[in-house]
N, C-alpha and C positions, 0 to 999 in steps of 0.2 A: 431418631424421634424428632417430631416437629415441635415448634415452640408451644403450640396449642396443647399437645400431648403431655408436655412437661408440666405446663400450667395446671392442667386437669389432675395429673398425678399428685401434684403439691397440694391442690385443693383437697382431693380426697383424703390425702394423709393427714391434712390438718383437721379434718371433719371427724376422722376415726379415733377418738379419744377412748382409751381403755378405762376401766374402773379405777386402776392404779393411777393413772393420770389425773383423774377426777379427785381422788383421794389427795394426792400431792397438791393439786391446786387449792384444795380446801384447808390443808394443814400447814403449808410451807411458811406462812406468816403468823402462825399461832405463837404467842408469847409462852416461854417456858419457865420464866422466873428463876433461872439459874444464877446462883451467887449473888442474888439480890440486887442484880443489875437490870437496867431496862434495855430493850432491844434484843433480848436473847431469843430469837425465834429458831424454829425447827431447821429452816433452811441454812442457818449459820453453823449448825452442828452435824447435818446429815445430807447425804446426796442420794437421790433416787437411783436404783439399779433396776434394769429391766430383766426380770426373771419370769414372771408370769402375769397375766393381764388383770387377774381378779384380787391380787394382794399387792400391796406396796411394800417393796423391799427397799430398806435404807442402809446405807453404809455410814457408820459413825465417824466422820472424817477427821474428827479431832481426837478420838479415842478417850473421850471423857466419860467415865462410868456413870455420872450422874445424869446423863442424857436420858436413858431408858426410864428411870422412875419419874423424871420430870415430864416425859411425854405421856406416860401413863396417867398421871395426875391431870395434865392439861387436856387429853383426849378421851378420858374414860367414859363420858356420856354418849359419844357417838361411835368411838371406835375401840377395837381390841388392839392392844400393843403388846408384843411379846418378842423375846430374843429367840431366834433360830439360827444355830451355828454362829456365824459371825454377822449376821444381818438383823436388823430390827425390823419386824414385819407388822404392818398396820393394815388391818382389814376392817369392814364394816362390822359393828357389834352384832352379834347373834342374839336374836331375841327369842325367848322361850314363849311357846303359846300359853295363853291364859287358861286357867281351869275354872 
């Protein structure tokens, strides 16, 4: 591969953001309010895991059970947050059609 081909491949990879990447970029700095301490953000307790491009799978890297309800509380307006197996799964909130 030439240097130009490598640079082009890197540029294309940087542009191709999945929905999971966009969700992570949006929520990683959200304050969780855990333990009544400041600076308790999603990124301090969770690590993104690549499973599928349309849902964000997170590993609770500290093993603290309070992270899930804190994330549900902090993200409920825009995202659905649920536990699936050992992952916290964050996806765009499903909106129901109005009648």
